[in-house]
N, C-alpha and C positions, 0 to 999 in steps of 0.2 A: 504494500500500500504506500502510495506516495504521500509525503508529508504535506506538500503544497499541490493539491490537485487543481484542475482548471477552474472549478466552481469557487473554490476558496480564493484564488487569485482574482477572479472577476468580482467577487464580493468586496475584497480589500480595495480594489480600484474604484468600485462604486462608492464605497464609504469615504474614501480619502480624496482622490484626484478629481472626482466629479462632484465633490461637495463644494458648493460656492463659498461657504464660510472658511473651510480649510484653504481653498485656493486664495482667498482674499488675504488671509494671514500669511500664507507662504509668499505671495507676491510682495506684501508689505515688508516682510523680513528681508527678502532679497533686495528690495529697494532701499530700505533704511539702514541696514548694517554697514554697507560700504559707504553710504553717505556720512555716517557718524565718523568713520575713520578719515575720510577726506576732510571733513570739517575740522577735526582735531589737527591734522597736518597743516591745513591752511591757517588755523589760528596760531600755531607755533611759528609759522613763517611770518605772519603778520606781526607778532610780538617781536621777533628778531629784527625785522625790518624797521619797526618803530624805534627800537633801541639804537639801531645803527643811525637812523636819521637824527635822533636826539644827540648822539655823540658827535655827529658832523656839525650840528648847529652849535654845540658847546665849543667845538674846536675852532669854529669861525669866530666866536666871541673872544676866546682866549687863545690866540695862536701861540704856538711853541716857538719862541724866537731864540732859544738857547742852543739850538743845534749847531 
């Protein structure tokens, strides 16, 4: 006797993949998880760039003439 017969496989597919609620959650997860990683990377780059701009502005105000 097969562990996964054809009827059981069809029932699993019907209960999961063809379920609109499951598909909505699955699509939302596929959409949101990468977006969270991208947002974190972009926020880190923004903070680094902001600090770099601030350093450049301070350097313009107080130039290092002792070189």
